[in-house]
C-alpha positions as CSV (number, residue, x, y, z in Angstrom):
1,M,-9.5,29.1,-27.0
2,K,-10.5,29.9,-23.4
3,L,-8.2,28.8,-20.7
4,I,-9.6,28.3,-17.2
5,T,-6.5,28.5,-15.0
6,F,-6.1,27.2,-11.4
7,Y,-2.8,28.3,-9.4
8,I,-1.4,26.0,-6.9
9,F,1.9,26.7,-5.2
10,L,4.2,23.7,-5.8
11,A,7.6,22.7,-7.1
12,V,8.4,21.6,-10.8
13,I,10.9,19.1,-12.5
14,V,12.1,19.9,-15.8
15,P,13.0,16.8,-18.1
16,G,16.5,16.8,-19.6
17,Q,17.6,16.8,-23.3
18,Y,17.6,13.8,-25.7
19,V,20.7,12.6,-27.1
20,F,21.3,10.4,-30.4
21,A,24.5,8.7,-31.3
22,N,25.8,5.5,-32.8
23,I,26.7,2.3,-30.9
24,E,29.3,3.2,-28.6
25,K,30.7,2.6,-24.9
26,K,29.3,5.9,-23.2
27,Y,27.9,6.6,-19.9
28,S,24.2,6.8,-20.1
29,K,21.5,6.9,-17.4
30,I,17.7,7.5,-16.7
31,I,15.9,7.8,-13.5
32,F,12.0,7.3,-13.7
33,D,9.1,7.9,-11.2
34,E,6.4,5.3,-11.9
35,N,3.7,6.9,-10.1
36,T,4.0,10.4,-11.7
37,Q,5.4,9.0,-15.0
38,T,8.3,11.6,-14.6
39,V,11.6,11.4,-15.9
40,I,13.8,12.7,-13.1
41,S,17.0,12.8,-14.8
42,E,18.5,11.5,-18.0
43,E,21.9,11.5,-19.8
44,N,22.5,10.1,-23.2
45,A,19.3,8.0,-22.8
46,D,18.8,7.7,-26.3
47,T,22.3,6.7,-27.4
48,R,22.7,3.2,-29.0
49,I,25.0,1.2,-26.4
50,F,25.8,-2.4,-25.9
51,P,23.4,-3.4,-23.3
52,S,25.1,-6.6,-22.3
53,S,23.2,-8.8,-20.2
54,M,20.6,-6.3,-19.6
55,T,19.3,-7.9,-23.0
56,K,18.1,-10.8,-20.9
57,I,15.4,-8.5,-19.7
58,M,13.9,-8.9,-23.3
59,T,14.7,-12.5,-23.5
60,L,12.5,-12.9,-20.1
61,L,9.9,-10.8,-21.7
62,V,9.4,-13.2,-24.8
63,A,9.4,-16.2,-22.2
64,F,6.8,-14.7,-20.0
65,D,4.7,-13.6,-23.0
66,K,4.9,-17.4,-24.2
67,I,3.8,-18.7,-20.7
68,G,0.9,-16.1,-20.6
69,K,-0.5,-17.4,-23.8
70,G,-0.1,-21.0,-22.8
71,E,2.5,-21.9,-25.6
72,I,4.8,-23.2,-23.0
73,S,4.7,-23.9,-19.2
74,L,7.4,-23.6,-16.5
75,S,7.2,-27.4,-16.2
76,D,8.3,-28.0,-19.8
77,Q,11.7,-29.7,-20.1
78,V,14.5,-28.4,-22.4
79,T,17.6,-30.5,-23.7
80,V,20.7,-28.7,-23.4
81,S,22.5,-28.2,-26.4
82,N,26.3,-28.1,-27.2
83,R,25.7,-24.3,-28.2
84,A,24.2,-23.6,-24.8
85,W,26.7,-25.6,-22.8
86,S,29.6,-24.3,-24.4
87,K,28.7,-20.6,-24.4
88,K,31.3,-18.5,-22.5
89,G,30.7,-15.9,-19.9
90,S,28.3,-16.2,-17.1
91,S,26.8,-19.4,-16.6
92,M,24.5,-21.7,-14.4
93,F,26.7,-24.7,-15.2
94,L,24.6,-26.7,-17.4
95,K,25.3,-29.9,-18.9
96,E,25.3,-31.0,-22.5
97,G,22.3,-33.3,-22.9
98,Q,20.7,-32.4,-19.5
99,Q,17.1,-32.0,-19.2
100,V,16.2,-28.7,-17.4
101,S,12.9,-27.1,-16.9
102,I,11.8,-23.6,-18.2
103,E,11.5,-22.5,-14.7
104,D,15.0,-23.3,-13.9
105,L,16.2,-21.7,-16.8
106,I,14.3,-18.6,-16.0
107,T,15.7,-18.5,-12.7
108,G,19.2,-19.1,-14.0
109,V,18.9,-16.2,-16.2
110,I,17.6,-13.7,-13.7
111,V,19.7,-14.6,-10.6
112,V,23.0,-15.6,-12.1
113,S,22.7,-14.2,-15.6
114,G,23.7,-17.2,-17.2
115,N,24.3,-17.0,-20.9
116,D,24.1,-20.9,-21.2
117,A,20.4,-20.6,-19.5
118,S,19.5,-17.8,-22.0
119,I,20.6,-20.1,-25.2
120,A,18.8,-23.1,-23.8
121,L,15.7,-21.1,-23.0
122,A,15.6,-19.6,-26.5
123,E,16.3,-23.1,-28.3
124,G,13.6,-24.5,-26.0
125,I,11.0,-21.9,-26.9
126,S,11.6,-21.2,-30.3
127,G,13.7,-24.3,-31.8
128,S,16.7,-22.3,-32.5
129,V,18.4,-19.0,-31.4
130,E,18.0,-17.5,-34.6
131,E,14.2,-18.0,-34.5
132,F,14.0,-16.7,-31.0
133,V,16.0,-13.7,-32.0
134,K,13.2,-12.8,-34.7
135,E,10.6,-13.1,-31.7
136,M,12.4,-10.7,-29.7
137,N,13.0,-8.1,-32.4
138,A,9.3,-8.6,-33.2
139,L,8.0,-8.0,-29.4
140,A,10.5,-5.0,-29.4
141,L,8.7,-3.3,-32.2
142,S,5.4,-4.2,-30.8
143,I,6.1,-2.6,-27.5
144,G,7.5,0.4,-29.2
145,L,11.1,0.4,-28.6
146,K,12.9,2.9,-30.8
147,Q,16.5,2.3,-30.3
148,S,16.9,-1.5,-30.1
149,H,17.9,-4.4,-32.4
150,F,18.6,-7.8,-31.2
151,V,21.2,-10.5,-32.5
152,N,21.3,-13.1,-29.5
153,P,19.3,-13.8,-26.3
154,S,22.4,-13.3,-23.9
155,G,23.7,-9.9,-24.5
156,W,26.8,-11.0,-26.0
157,P,28.3,-8.0,-27.7
158,E,27.7,-7.9,-31.5
159,D,28.1,-5.0,-34.0
160,N,24.3,-4.8,-34.6
161,H,23.2,-5.8,-31.1
162,Y,22.2,-2.7,-29.4
163,M,19.6,-0.8,-27.2
164,S,19.1,2.4,-25.3
165,T,18.8,3.2,-21.6
166,R,15.5,4.6,-22.4
167,D,14.6,1.2,-24.1
168,I,16.0,-0.7,-21.2
169,L,13.8,1.3,-18.8
170,K,10.7,0.6,-21.0
171,I,11.2,-3.4,-20.9
172,S,12.2,-2.9,-17.1
173,R,8.9,-1.4,-16.3
174,E,6.9,-3.9,-18.7
175,I,8.6,-7.1,-17.1
176,F,8.1,-5.8,-13.5
177,L,4.6,-4.2,-13.9
178,K,3.0,-6.7,-16.3
179,Y,4.5,-9.9,-14.7
180,P,4.5,-9.4,-10.9
181,E,4.0,-13.4,-10.5
182,Y,7.8,-13.5,-11.3
183,H,9.0,-10.9,-9.0
184,K,10.1,-13.1,-6.1
185,I,12.7,-14.8,-8.5
186,F,14.3,-11.3,-9.0
187,T,14.6,-10.9,-5.2
188,L,16.3,-14.5,-4.6
189,P,19.7,-13.9,-2.8
190,K,21.3,-17.1,-4.6
191,F,20.7,-20.1,-6.9
192,T,21.8,-23.6,-6.6
193,F,21.9,-25.7,-9.8
194,N,24.0,-29.0,-10.4
195,D,25.7,-28.6,-6.9
196,V,26.8,-25.1,-7.6
197,T,25.8,-22.3,-5.5
198,Q,25.9,-18.5,-6.8
199,P,24.8,-15.3,-5.4
200,N,22.4,-12.8,-7.2
201,S,24.5,-10.7,-9.5
202,N,22.5,-7.7,-8.2
203,H,24.5,-7.0,-5.1
204,L,21.9,-4.0,-4.3
205,L,19.3,-6.2,-3.3
206,N,17.8,-5.7,0.3
207,S,19.6,-2.5,0.6
208,E,18.3,0.3,2.7
209,M,16.7,1.6,-0.4
210,G,14.2,-1.0,-1.0
211,I,15.7,-2.5,-4.0
212,D,14.0,-5.6,-5.5
213,G,15.1,-5.9,-9.1
214,I,16.0,-6.2,-12.0
215,K,19.3,-7.0,-14.1
216,T,22.9,-6.3,-14.2
217,G,25.1,-6.2,-17.4
218,A,28.6,-6.0,-18.2
219,T,31.0,-6.5,-21.2
220,D,34.3,-5.2,-22.3
221,R,32.6,-3.4,-25.1
222,G,29.4,-2.0,-23.1
223,G,31.0,-1.5,-19.7
224,F,29.2,-2.0,-16.4
225,G,25.3,-1.4,-16.2
226,I,22.4,-2.3,-14.2
227,A,18.5,-1.8,-14.6
228,T,17.0,-1.6,-11.0
229,T,14.0,-0.5,-9.3
230,A,13.1,0.1,-5.7
231,I,9.8,1.1,-3.8
232,Q,9.7,3.4,-0.7
233,D,6.6,4.9,0.7
234,N,4.3,3.4,-2.2
235,R,6.7,5.4,-4.6
236,R,8.4,2.9,-7.2
237,V,11.4,4.3,-9.2
238,F,13.3,2.7,-11.9
239,I,17.0,3.4,-12.7
240,V,18.9,2.1,-15.8
241,N,22.8,3.0,-16.2
242,N,25.6,1.9,-18.4
243,G,29.0,2.5,-19.4
244,L,30.6,2.4,-15.9
245,S,34.0,1.3,-15.6
246,T,33.6,-1.0,-12.6
247,S,30.9,-3.1,-11.2
248,K,31.1,-0.9,-8.0
249,A,31.0,2.2,-10.1
250,R,27.5,1.1,-11.5
251,F,26.2,0.1,-8.1
252,D,27.3,3.3,-6.3
253,D,25.8,5.2,-9.3
254,A,22.4,3.7,-9.0
255,L,22.5,4.1,-5.4
256,R,23.2,7.7,-5.8
257,S,20.5,7.9,-8.4
258,F,18.1,6.5,-5.9
259,R,19.0,8.9,-3.1
260,V,18.3,11.7,-5.5
261,A,14.9,10.2,-6.4
262,F,13.6,9.5,-3.1
263,Y,15.3,12.0,-0.8
264,Q,15.1,15.2,-3.2
265,Y,11.8,14.8,-4.6
266,T,8.4,14.3,-3.2
267,E,5.2,13.3,-4.8
268,K,2.0,15.9,-4.7
269,N,-1.5,14.8,-5.7
270,L,-3.2,17.7,-7.4
271,Y,-6.5,16.1,-8.1
272,S,-7.8,12.6,-7.1
273,K,-9.5,10.5,-9.6
274,G,-13.5,11.9,-9.8
275,D,-12.5,15.2,-8.6
276,V,-14.4,17.8,-10.3
277,I,-11.9,20.3,-11.8
278,A,-14.1,22.6,-14.0
279,E,-17.5,23.2,-15.8
280,I,-17.6,23.9,-19.5
281,P,-20.9,25.3,-21.1
282,I,-22.6,23.9,-24.0
283,N,-24.6,26.0,-26.5
284,D,-27.9,24.2,-27.9
285,G,-27.2,21.0,-26.2
286,T,-29.4,18.8,-24.6
287,K,-27.2,19.5,-21.6
288,K,-26.1,22.8,-20.8
289,S,-22.8,22.1,-19.6
290,F,-20.2,19.5,-19.4
291,V,-18.3,18.5,-16.2
292,V,-14.7,18.0,-16.4
293,I,-13.9,15.3,-13.7
294,A,-10.1,14.1,-13.3
295,P,-10.0,10.5,-15.1
296,C,-7.2,9.5,-12.8
297,D,-4.9,10.9,-10.0
298,I,-3.1,13.8,-11.5
299,L,0.2,13.6,-9.6
300,V,3.4,15.7,-10.3
301,L,6.9,15.2,-8.7
302,L,8.4,17.9,-6.9
303,P,12.1,18.7,-5.8
304,K,12.0,19.4,-2.1
305,N,12.5,22.8,-0.8
306,S,12.5,24.2,-4.3
307,F,8.8,25.6,-4.4
308,K,7.4,27.3,-7.8
309,S,3.8,27.8,-8.8
310,I,2.1,25.0,-10.6
311,N,-0.8,25.7,-13.1
312,V,-3.7,23.7,-13.9
313,E,-5.8,24.9,-17.1
314,I,-8.6,23.4,-19.1
315,D,-7.9,24.1,-23.0
316,H,-11.1,24.0,-24.7
317,H,-13.4,25.8,-27.2
318,T,-15.8,28.0,-25.3
319,P,-18.5,27.4,-25.5
320,L,-18.8,23.5,-26.9
321,I,-21.3,23.4,-29.8
322,A,-23.8,20.5,-29.7
323,P,-24.1,18.0,-30.8
324,I,-21.4,16.2,-29.4
325,K,-21.0,12.3,-29.8
326,N,-19.8,10.1,-27.0
327,G,-16.0,9.6,-27.2
328,D,-15.4,13.0,-28.6
329,K,-12.4,14.8,-27.2
330,V,-13.5,18.1,-26.0
331,A,-10.5,19.5,-23.9
332,D,-7.3,18.9,-22.4
333,I,-6.4,19.1,-18.9
334,I,-2.8,20.9,-18.9
335,V,-0.4,20.8,-15.9
336,F,2.3,23.3,-16.3
337,S,4.8,25.7,-14.5
338,I,6.2,28.9,-15.0
339,S,10.0,29.0,-14.7
340,N,12.1,31.7,-13.2
341,N,12.5,33.6,-16.6
342,D,8.7,33.3,-17.1
343,E,8.9,30.1,-19.7
344,K,5.9,28.0,-19.7
345,I,6.9,24.2,-19.0
346,I,4.2,21.8,-19.8
347,L,4.5,18.9,-17.4
348,K,1.7,16.6,-18.6
349,T,-1.6,16.8,-20.7
350,I,-4.3,14.5,-20.1
351,P,-7.1,14.5,-22.8
352,V,-11.0,14.8,-21.6
353,F,-13.6,12.7,-23.7
354,V,-17.2,13.1,-23.4
355,D,-19.0,9.7,-22.0
356,Q,-22.3,10.2,-23.5
357,N,-24.1,11.8,-26.5
358,I,-25.3,15.3,-26.1
359,H,-27.8,16.2,-28.7
360,K,-28.5,19.5,-30.5
361,I,-31.9,20.8,-29.4
362,S,-34.2,22.4,-31.7
363,A,-34.1,26.2,-32.8
364,I,-37.6,26.7,-31.0
365,H,-36.3,24.9,-27.8
366,S,-33.3,27.2,-28.1
367,V,-35.4,30.3,-28.3
368,F,-37.5,29.2,-25.4
369,R,-34.4,28.4,-23.3
370,K,-33.0,31.9,-23.7
371,L,-36.1,33.7,-23.2
372,F,-37.4,31.6,-20.1
373,M,-34.2,30.0,-18.7
374,I,-35.6,26.6,-19.0
375,S,-33.7,23.6,-19.4
């Protein structure tokens, strides 16, 4: 392998270690920068925890998926069952036998974290809570959740109901980025239903951080937590924490995390989409070389005032040998840093594929090319 290396004087972020454990009430957190796809910090991010009402993000994902497929609509009416009406905990104050729209139930789940709304929504979509939970678990598998299993749609703590903060991060990003049409509901300061007005359970909304979502959670078994997001200067950051001892503690922890993400780190664009990075020679091909072009903006996240060298290298066989088929992987763009103790830390790897067929030339053509330097 021949490595073509480019040196750029920048800073580096080093991801933390993964932790695996059984379901427990334990502090866990993850901070994620969306633009650079970087985990800024994590603690116990893969530990199985009781997610409490952050479960409702998954409930909403199922609902949004069904609406997107045309299986239900926001105007559909649901009859409130005794099971939904009698559910304990946070409530949007539904009445048994009342007809409520899917839209109002979704708003009740998002803004006031209604356990009754979650059950009514599940029954309205799937016919029963049990059938809806099957759909929650099926969707969890399809989007790649690794440490999650659902028993109910509200987050009521049960022995086999768990998630990890990393999985909560994944569904938080999924719901916020895939379904922007519902974004405005997450920012509503209050919700009035059946003549009862309640404030949004996310007390961080409209703070100086630009926070605009997503969902709180709190139970005796899980502690206090929040899945939240904010945007500043076109940088979006997601934060999930859980296992805090008080509501104030979870909000303070989230605010500290946002300050770290926005004030202590900066984003650097190494290459813009379409930039030429390198040229790789091709032996005996209808083309003499392959130009490596950045397939996307290549961004890294950098701790401010903590500069090191950032290196970009193209990892490939030299030279490439024809024939090469359209879609073949021919190289990797590797962004890495060198630590203070000379350790190589890979920050991201981007595969490079050819976008055309490069045929092998004849032996005679090859000889003439070498003798007379022809194409």
